[in-house]
C-alpha positions as a LaTeX table, in Angstrom:
\begin{tabular}{lrrr}
\hline
Residue & $x$ (\AA) & $y$ (\AA) & $z$ (\AA) \\
\hline
Met1 & 3.63 & $-6.43$ & 5.75 \\
Arg2 & 5.76 & $-4.08$ & 7.81 \\
Thr3 & 8.76 & $-3.61$ & 5.08 \\
Met4 & 5.98 & $-2.72$ & 2.34 \\
Gln5 & 5.01 & 0.38 & 5.92 \\
Ala6 & 8.22 & 1.35 & 5.55 \\
Val7 & 8.53 & 1.88 & 2.51 \\
Ala8 & 4.86 & 3.30 & 2.23 \\
Ala9 & 6.18 & 5.64 & 4.71 \\
Leu10 & 9.89 & 6.76 & 3.43 \\
Ala11 & 7.57 & 7.79 & 0.17 \\
Gly12 & 5.11 & 9.94 & 2.29 \\
Tyr13 & 2.48 & 6.94 & 2.30 \\
Glu14 & 0.55 & 4.84 & 5.16 \\
Leu15 & $-0.77$ & 1.85 & 4.20 \\
Arg16 & $-3.19$ & $-0.24$ & 6.53 \\
Glu17 & $-4.48$ & $-3.09$ & 6.18 \\
Thr18 & $-8.24$ & $-3.49$ & 5.95 \\
Thr19 & $-11.01$ & $-5.31$ & 4.48 \\
Asp20 & $-13.15$ & $-4.45$ & 1.36 \\
Ser21 & $-17.25$ & $-4.26$ & 1.13 \\
Arg22 & $-17.48$ & $-7.71$ & 1.31 \\
Gly23 & $-15.07$ & $-8.46$ & 4.23 \\
Ala24 & $-12.27$ & $-9.81$ & 2.48 \\
Pro25 & $-8.97$ & $-8.39$ & 2.69 \\
Ala26 & $-7.35$ & $-5.26$ & 1.37 \\
Tyr27 & $-4.90$ & $-2.90$ & 1.52 \\
Ala28 & $-5.31$ & 0.71 & 1.83 \\
Ile29 & $-2.67$ & 3.28 & 1.39 \\
Thr30 & $-3.62$ & 6.68 & 1.41 \\
Arg31 & $-2.00$ & 10.47 & 1.58 \\
Trp32 & $-3.18$ & 13.72 & 1.53 \\
Asn33 & $-6.67$ & 12.74 & 2.90 \\
Leu34 & $-6.84$ & 10.19 & $-0.36$ \\
Ala35 & $-6.99$ & 6.57 & 0.02 \\
Arg36 & $-6.42$ & 3.40 & $-2.77$ \\
Val37 & $-8.15$ & 0.17 & $-1.80$ \\
Leu38 & $-5.91$ & $-2.41$ & $-3.44$ \\
Pro39 & $-6.74$ & $-6.40$ & $-3.10$ \\
Asp40 & $-3.90$ & $-8.13$ & $-2.54$ \\
Leu41 & 0.09 & $-7.81$ & $-1.77$ \\
Gly42 & 1.25 & $-7.94$ & $-4.91$ \\
Ala43 & $-0.99$ & $-4.45$ & $-6.04$ \\
Val44 & 0.69 & $-2.82$ & $-3.05$ \\
Glu45 & 4.16 & $-4.17$ & $-4.38$ \\
Ala46 & 3.47 & $-2.85$ & $-7.59$ \\
Phe47 & 2.10 & 0.31 & $-6.02$ \\
Leu48 & 5.00 & 0.76 & $-4.19$ \\
Glu49 & 7.64 & 0.08 & $-7.52$ \\
Arg50 & 5.28 & 3.29 & $-8.84$ \\
Val51 & 6.20 & 6.06 & $-6.24$ \\
Ala52 & 8.99 & 4.67 & $-4.13$ \\
Gly53 & 10.96 & 3.83 & $-7.32$ \\
Pro54 & 12.56 & 0.05 & $-8.76$ \\
Gly55 & 13.12 & $-2.51$ & $-6.14$ \\
Arg56 & 11.81 & $-0.46$ & $-3.95$ \\
Gly57 & 8.18 & $-2.54$ & $-3.35$ \\
Thr58 & 9.50 & $-4.93$ & $-1.10$ \\
\hline
\end{tabular}
């Protein structure tokens, strides 16, 4: 998780662990006061691959 937070920060995002509306674990990634809630670390990894570049998701 900390590595993904560092990758997100280098790409200009903030990654936080949170919960969704049902209380299940989720991950919020924010930038410029806009947030996207992702359901698991696999989705976070895929998102970081898109925004930070190949090989940077983990």
